PATORKOL-655830 format. One line per field, with one value per residue (C-alpha): residue number from 0; residue in one letter; x, y, z. Coordinates in Angstrom, 1 decimal. Layout:
N
k NUM;...
r a;...
xx X;...
yy Y;...
zz Z;...
//
This chain:
109
k 0;1;2;3;4;5;6;7;8;9;10;11;12;13;14;15;16;17;18;19;20;21;22;23;24;25;26;27;28;29;30;31;32;33;34;35;36;37;38;39;40;41;42;43;44;45;46;47;48;49;50;51;52;53;54;55;56;57;58;59;60;61;62;63;64;65;66;67;68;69;70;71;72;73;74;75;76;77;78;79;80;81;82;83;84;85;86;87;88;89;90;91;92;93;94;95;96;97;98;99;100;101;102;103;104;105;106;107;108
r m;a;a;l;l;l;a;v;m;g;l;g;c;i;a;l;w;l;g;v;p;a;l;t;l;l;v;l;s;p;v;v;g;h;s;d;s;l;i;f;y;a;l;v;l;v;p;a;a;m;t;a;f;t;l;l;l;a;r;v;n;r;l;y;m;r;v;t;g;t;f;g;r;n;g;g;p;f;e;p;m;l;i;a;s;l;v;a;a;f;i;a;l;v;v;w;f;l;v;f;a;d;s;p;p;w;v;t;v
xx -23.8;-22.8;-19.2;-19.3;-20.8;-18.1;-15.4;-17.0;-17.1;-13.5;-12.1;-14.4;-13.1;-9.5;-10.5;-12.2;-8.9;-6.6;-8.5;-11.2;-8.9;-6.4;-9.1;-10.7;-7.4;-6.7;-10.0;-9.7;-6.2;-6.8;-10.1;-8.8;-5.4;-3.6;-2.2;-3.2;-6.8;-6.6;-5.9;-9.1;-11.2;-9.6;-10.3;-14.0;-14.4;-12.2;-14.2;-17.5;-16.4;-15.4;-18.7;-20.6;-18.6;-19.1;-22.9;-22.6;-20.6;-23.3;-25.9;-23.8;-23.6;-27.4;-27.8;-25.3;-27.3;-30.6;-29.0;-27.6;-30.7;-28.9;-30.6;-31.4;-29.4;-26.0;-24.1;-22.9;-19.3;-18.9;-17.8;-15.0;-13.9;-13.8;-11.7;-9.4;-8.9;-8.2;-5.6;-4.0;-4.0;-2.4;0.3;0.9;1.3;3.8;5.8;5.9;6.9;9.6;11.0;10.2;9.8;12.8;13.7;12.7;15.6;15.6;16.3;19.9;20.8
yy 3.7;2.1;2.0;5.7;6.6;4.5;6.4;9.7;8.8;7.5;10.6;12.8;11.2;12.0;15.5;16.0;15.8;17.3;19.3;21.0;22.7;23.7;25.1;27.0;28.5;29.3;31.1;32.9;34.2;36.9;37.8;38.3;39.7;39.7;36.4;37.2;37.5;34.5;32.2;33.2;32.9;29.5;28.1;28.7;28.2;25.2;23.0;24.4;23.6;20.1;19.6;20.8;18.5;15.6;16.1;16.1;12.8;11.4;12.2;10.4;7.4;7.4;7.5;4.6;2.6;3.2;2.3;-1.0;-1.8;-1.9;1.2;0.6;-2.6;-1.1;2.1;1.7;2.1;5.7;5.2;2.7;4.8;7.9;6.2;4.7;8.1;9.7;7.1;7.6;11.4;11.1;8.7;11.2;14.0;12.1;11.0;14.5;15.9;13.4;13.0;15.9;19.0;21.2;22.9;26.5;28.9;30.2;26.6;25.6;22.0
zz -10.4;-7.0;-8.0;-9.0;-5.6;-3.8;-5.8;-4.9;-1.2;-1.3;-2.9;-0.8;2.4;1.4;0.4;3.8;5.6;3.1;0.5;2.5;5.0;2.3;0.1;3.0;3.9;0.3;0.0;3.4;3.0;0.3;1.9;5.4;4.5;7.8;9.2;12.8;11.7;9.5;12.4;14.2;11.1;10.2;13.7;13.1;9.3;8.7;11.1;9.7;6.1;7.1;8.9;5.8;3.6;5.9;5.7;1.9;2.0;4.4;1.7;-0.9;1.5;1.9;-1.9;-2.2;0.3;-1.6;-4.9;-3.5;-1.5;1.9;3.4;7.1;7.4;8.4;8.4;4.9;3.7;4.7;8.3;7.5;4.6;6.8;9.5;6.9;5.3;8.7;9.5;6.0;6.5;9.9;8.5;5.7;8.2;10.3;7.3;6.0;9.4;10.0;6.5;4.2;6.5;6.9;10.1;10.4;9.7;13.3;14.7;14.7;15.2
//
């Protein structure tokens, strides 16, 4: 059970930085319709969705600590996993930006 909870937290930490914002934008885009309005809704709803998902992951962390008997001794594995996933997401963004992203068509080099 503890290994399953660790796997859920690990995948959830990665999904927090990549999946939650993408899914929020994917759900918002057909609802809002116009791209100008989408930006304003996204500025509010993406952080709100990420906060709600973080609270869910914190509950999984508390459950993991109860299952392993480490509740109250330390912060559990959630905080290091969250920081590691943030660093991995930032590195992925930089690699994508420097290696894979094309220049916009209006930029001539």
